[in-house]
DRENTORKOL-3810 file (N, C-alpha, C; in nm, 4 decimals):
REM DRENTORKOL-3810
@n.u->-2.3575; n.v->0.9436; n.w->-0.7343; ca.u->-2.2933; ca.v->0.8275; ca.w->-0.6777; c.u->-2.1793; c.v->0.8727; c.w->-0.5861
@n.u->-2.1739; n.v->0.8192; n.w->-0.4668; ca.u->-2.0714; ca.v->0.8536; ca.w->-0.3702; c.u->-1.9548; c.v->0.7563; c.w->-0.3816
@n.u->-1.8344; n.v->0.8101; n.w->-0.3825; ca.u->-1.7151; ca.v->0.7246; ca.w->-0.3889; c.u->-1.6979; c.v->0.6504; c.w->-0.2566
@n.u->-1.6541; n.v->0.5274; n.w->-0.2663; ca.u->-1.6281; ca.v->0.4496; ca.w->-0.1458; c.u->-1.5007; c.v->0.5003; c.w->-0.0782
@n.u->-1.4961; n.v->0.4842; n.w->0.0525; ca.u->-1.3761; ca.v->0.5177; ca.w->0.1276; c.u->-1.3076; c.v->0.3880; c.w->0.1677
@n.u->-1.1841; n.v->0.3740; n.w->0.1228; ca.u->-1.1041; ca.v->0.2563; ca.w->0.1564; c.u->-1.0065; c.v->0.2934; c.w->0.2658
@n.u->-0.9819; n.v->0.2010; n.w->0.3566; ca.u->-0.8891; ca.v->0.2269; ca.w->0.4652; c.u->-0.7766; c.v->0.1243; c.w->0.4646
@n.u->-0.6656; n.v->0.1648; n.w->0.5161; ca.u->-0.5508; ca.v->0.0766; ca.w->0.5374; c.u->-0.5046; c.v->0.0053; c.w->0.4109
@n.u->-0.4725; n.v->0.0830; n.w->0.3079; ca.u->-0.4181; ca.v->0.0230; ca.w->0.1872; c.u->-0.2907; c.v->-0.0516; c.w->0.2240
@n.u->-0.2745; n.v->-0.1727; n.w->0.1694; ca.u->-0.1515; ca.v->-0.2475; ca.w->0.1939; c.u->-0.1002; c.v->-0.3067; c.w->0.0642
@n.u->0.0301; n.v->-0.3112; n.w->0.0530; ca.u->0.0936; ca.v->-0.3619; ca.w->-0.0685; c.u->0.0910; c.v->-0.5142; c.w->-0.0682
@n.u->0.0665; n.v->-0.5713; n.w->-0.1841; ca.u->0.0669; ca.v->-0.7159; ca.w->-0.1984; c.u->0.2030; c.v->-0.7721; c.w->-0.1618
@n.u->0.2042; n.v->-0.8828; n.w->-0.0906; ca.u->0.3298; ca.v->-0.9498; ca.w->-0.0565; c.u->0.3964; c.v->-1.0107; c.w->-0.1793
@n.u->0.3229; n.v->-1.0250; n.w->-0.2871; ca.u->0.3776; ca.v->-1.0818; ca.w->-0.4101; c.u->0.4222; c.v->-0.9759; c.w->-0.5103
@n.u->0.4117; n.v->-0.8512; n.w->-0.4716; ca.u->0.4555; ca.v->-0.7433; ca.w->-0.5599; c.u->0.6073; c.v->-0.7397; c.w->-0.5655
@n.u->0.6592; n.v->-0.7031; n.w->-0.6812; ca.u->0.8029; ca.v->-0.6845; ca.w->-0.6952; c.u->0.8296; c.v->-0.5407; c.w->-0.7388
@n.u->0.9533; n.v->-0.5050; n.w->-0.7579; ca.u->0.9869; ca.v->-0.3691; ca.w->-0.7989; c.u->0.9215; c.v->-0.3349; c.w->-0.9323
@n.u->0.8410; n.v->-0.2298; n.w->-0.9316; ca.u->0.7791; ca.v->-0.1823; ca.w->-1.0539; c.u->0.6441; c.v->-0.2444; c.w->-1.0862
@n.u->0.6088; n.v->-0.3541; n.w->-1.0232; ca.u->0.4801; ca.v->-0.4202; ca.w->-1.0488; c.u->0.4053; c.v->-0.4385; c.w->-0.9177
@n.u->0.3673; n.v->-0.3282; n.w->-0.8561; ca.u->0.3080; ca.v->-0.3339; ca.w->-0.7229; c.u->0.1596; c.v->-0.2976; c.w->-0.7260
@n.u->0.0827; n.v->-0.3734; n.w->-0.6513; ca.u->-0.0583; ca.v->-0.3409; ca.w->-0.6324; c.u->-0.0851; c.v->-0.3316; c.w->-0.4833
@n.u->-0.1887; n.v->-0.2546; n.w->-0.4506; ca.u->-0.2315; ca.v->-0.2416; ca.w->-0.3125; c.u->-0.3776; c.v->-0.2810; c.w->-0.3032
@n.u->-0.4156; n.v->-0.3322; n.w->-0.1884; ca.u->-0.5526; ca.v->-0.3755; ca.w->-0.1659; c.u->-0.6032; c.v->-0.3128; c.w->-0.0360
@n.u->-0.7331; n.v->-0.2829; n.w->-0.0337; ca.u->-0.7974; ca.v->-0.2289; ca.w->0.0870; c.u->-0.9451; c.v->-0.2659; c.w->0.0836
@n.u->-1.0075; n.v->-0.2570; n.w->0.1998; ca.u->-1.1488; ca.v->-0.2882; ca.w->0.2113; c.u->-1.2268; c.v->-0.1625; c.w->0.2465
@n.u->-1.3475; n.v->-0.1521; n.w->0.1916; ca.u->-1.4391; ca.v->-0.0430; ca.w->0.2255; c.u->-1.5345; c.v->-0.0918; c.w->0.3341
@n.u->-1.6022; n.v->0.0016; n.w->0.3989; ca.u->-1.6952; ca.v->-0.0340; ca.w->0.5062; c.u->-1.8070; c.v->-0.1267; c.w->0.4608
@n.u->-1.8441; n.v->-0.1198; n.w->0.3328; ca.u->-1.9538; ca.v->-0.2034; ca.w->0.2833; c.u->-1.9069; c.v->-0.3415; c.w->0.2365
@n.u->-1.7790; n.v->-0.3744; n.w->0.2586; ca.u->-1.7262; ca.v->-0.5059; ca.w->0.2216; c.u->-1.6642; c.v->-0.5118; c.w->0.0837
@n.u->-1.6720; n.v->-0.4038; n.w->0.0072; ca.u->-1.6108; ca.v->-0.4000; ca.w->-0.1249; c.u->-1.4587; c.v->-0.4001; c.w->-0.1103
@n.u->-1.3912; n.v->-0.4722; n.w->-0.1975; ca.u->-1.2453; ca.v->-0.4782; ca.w->-0.1975; c.u->-1.1947; c.v->-0.3928; c.w->-0.3124
@n.u->-1.0982; n.v->-0.3053; n.w->-0.2816; ca.u->-1.0392; ca.v->-0.2193; ca.w->-0.3832; c.u->-0.8974; c.v->-0.2630; c.w->-0.4145
@n.u->-0.8602; n.v->-0.2511; n.w->-0.5407; ca.u->-0.7261; ca.v->-0.2860; ca.w->-0.5875; c.u->-0.6754; c.v->-0.1705; c.w->-0.6714
@n.u->-0.5529; n.v->-0.1233; n.w->-0.6431; ca.u->-0.4982; ca.v->-0.0099; ca.w->-0.7179; c.u->-0.3491; c.v->-0.0300; c.w->-0.7422
@n.u->-0.2967; n.v->0.0487; n.w->-0.8345; ca.u->-0.1544; ca.v->0.0517; ca.w->-0.8654; c.u->-0.0860; c.v->0.1361; c.w->-0.7584
@n.u->0.0139; n.v->0.0802; n.w->-0.6917; ca.u->0.0786; ca.v->0.1532; ca.w->-0.5825; c.u->0.1570; c.v->0.2745; c.w->-0.6309
@n.u->0.1893; n.v->0.2797; n.w->-0.7589; ca.u->0.2618; ca.v->0.3948; ca.w->-0.8134; c.u->0.1674; c.v->0.5083; c.w->-0.8516
@n.u->0.0382; n.v->0.4825; n.w->-0.8552; ca.u->-0.0613; ca.v->0.5820; ca.w->-0.8950; c.u->-0.1775; c.v->0.5783; c.w->-0.7958
@n.u->-0.1494; n.v->0.6191; n.w->-0.6726; ca.u->-0.2497; ca.v->0.6065; ca.w->-0.5668; c.u->-0.3721; c.v->0.6946; c.w->-0.5872
@n.u->-0.3612; n.v->0.7965; n.w->-0.6721; ca.u->-0.4766; ca.v->0.8809; ca.w->-0.7024; c.u->-0.5510; c.v->0.8312; c.w->-0.8258
@n.u->-0.4999; n.v->0.7255; n.w->-0.8863; ca.u->-0.5592; ca.v->0.6717; ca.w->-1.0085; c.u->-0.6805; c.v->0.5845; c.w->-0.9806
@n.u->-0.7241; n.v->0.5118; n.w->-1.0827; ca.u->-0.8450; ca.v->0.4305; ca.w->-1.0700; c.u->-0.8283; c.v->0.3142; c.w->-0.9727
@n.u->-0.9402; n.v->0.2718; n.w->-0.9175; ca.u->-0.9456; ca.v->0.1586; ca.w->-0.8255; c.u->-1.0379; c.v->0.0535; c.w->-0.8871
@n.u->-0.9883; n.v->-0.0689; n.w->-0.9007; ca.u->-1.0749; ca.v->-0.1797; ca.w->-0.9405; c.u->-1.1509; c.v->-0.2236; c.w->-0.8166
@n.u->-1.2803; n.v->-0.2446; n.w->-0.8299; ca.u->-1.3612; ca.v->-0.2829; ca.w->-0.7150; c.u->-1.4198; c.v->-0.4224; c.w->-0.7354
@n.u->-1.4142; n.v->-0.5018; n.w->-0.6291; ca.u->-1.4633; ca.v->-0.6384; ca.w->-0.6301; c.u->-1.5586; c.v->-0.6589; c.w->-0.5135
@n.u->-1.6663; n.v->-0.7325; n.w->-0.5374; ca.u->-1.7473; ca.v->-0.7825; ca.w->-0.4280; c.u->-1.6744; c.v->-0.9006; c.w->-0.3662
@n.u->-1.7165; n.v->-0.9465; n.w->-0.2477; ca.u->-1.6454; ca.v->-1.0561; ca.w->-0.1811; c.u->-1.6343; c.v->-1.1842; c.w->-0.2645
@n.u->-1.7390; n.v->-1.2255; n.w->-0.3314; ca.u->-1.7335; ca.v->-1.3477; ca.w->-0.4116; c.u->-1.6418; c.v->-1.3301; c.w->-0.5317
@n.u->-1.6522; n.v->-1.2178; n.w->-0.6006; ca.u->-1.5652; ca.v->-1.1924; ca.w->-0.7156; c.u->-1.4191; c.v->-1.1863; c.w->-0.6722
@n.u->-1.3913; n.v->-1.1270; n.w->-0.5552; ca.u->-1.2538; ca.v->-1.1200; ca.w->-0.5038; c.u->-1.2005; c.v->-1.2607; c.w->-0.4777
@n.u->-1.2821; n.v->-1.3450; n.w->-0.4156; ca.u->-1.2402; ca.v->-1.4834; ca.w->-0.3877; c.u->-1.2098; c.v->-1.5576; c.w->-0.5176
@n.u->-1.2951; n.v->-1.5418; n.w->-0.6176; ca.u->-1.2718; ca.v->-1.6067; ca.w->-0.7470; c.u->-1.1449; c.v->-1.5534; c.w->-0.8134
@n.u->-1.1230; n.v->-1.4227; n.w->-0.8065; ca.u->-1.0038; ca.v->-1.3616; ca.w->-0.8640; c.u->-0.8777; c.v->-1.4152; c.w->-0.7971
@n.u->-0.8735; n.v->-1.4130; n.w->-0.6642; ca.u->-0.7531; ca.v->-1.4585; ca.w->-0.5940; c.u->-0.7307; c.v->-1.6080; c.w->-0.6112
@n.u->-0.8365; n.v->-1.6869; n.w->-0.6158; ca.u->-0.8211; ca.v->-1.8307; ca.w->-0.6417; c.u->-0.7596; c.v->-1.8544; c.w->-0.7797
@n.u->-0.8046; n.v->-1.7792; n.w->-0.8785; ca.u->-0.7529; ca.v->-1.7921; ca.w->-1.0154; c.u->-0.6054; c.v->-1.7536; c.w->-1.0217
@n.u->-0.5691; n.v->-1.6445; n.w->-0.9551; ca.u->-0.4286; ca.v->-1.6015; ca.w->-0.9532; c.u->-0.3425; c.v->-1.7058; c.w->-0.8837
@n.u->-0.3865; n.v->-1.7540; n.w->-0.7682; ca.u->-0.3086; ca.v->-1.8546; ca.w->-0.6925; c.u->-0.2903; c.v->-1.9838; c.w->-0.7726
@n.u->-0.3878; n.v->-2.0185; n.w->-0.8534; ca.u->-0.3805; ca.v->-2.1415; ca.w->-0.9330; c.u->-0.2929; c.v->-2.1248; c.w->-1.0565
@n.u->-0.2469; n.v->-2.0020; n.w->-1.0818; ca.u->-0.1611; ca.v->-1.9756; ca.w->-1.1979; c.u->-0.2377; c.v->-1.9686; c.w->-1.3278
@n.u->-0.3672; n.v->-1.9421; n.w->-1.3203; ca.u->-0.4518; ca.v->-1.9381; ca.w->-1.4396; c.u->-0.4846; c.v->-1.7970; c.w->-1.4836
@n.u->-0.4000; n.v->-1.7024; n.w->-1.4513; ca.u->-0.4228; ca.v->-1.5640; ca.w->-1.4885; c.u->-0.3121; c.v->-1.5213; c.w->-1.5827
@n.u->-0.3420; n.v->-1.5144; n.w->-1.7091; ca.u->-0.2428; ca.v->-1.4768; ca.w->-1.8103; c.u->-0.2653; c.v->-1.3342; c.w->-1.8540
@n.u->-0.1566; n.v->-1.2603; n.w->-1.8677; ca.u->-0.1659; ca.v->-1.1231; ca.w->-1.9158; c.u->-0.1308; c.v->-1.1191; c.w->-2.0611
END
């Protein structure tokens, strides 16, 4: 399995000190999400529909940790 290449990682505008995530897109449309403090660490990967559902849930305030 070949690892995806993500370009132009950007920090979430809603990140605060110590709780930062970055997002980037791969050429195949996959969206990657990672911890900005551990850029060599794991990347959560979402397809476009799953990403839309995830962001809609977060925006609606229905994401509890």
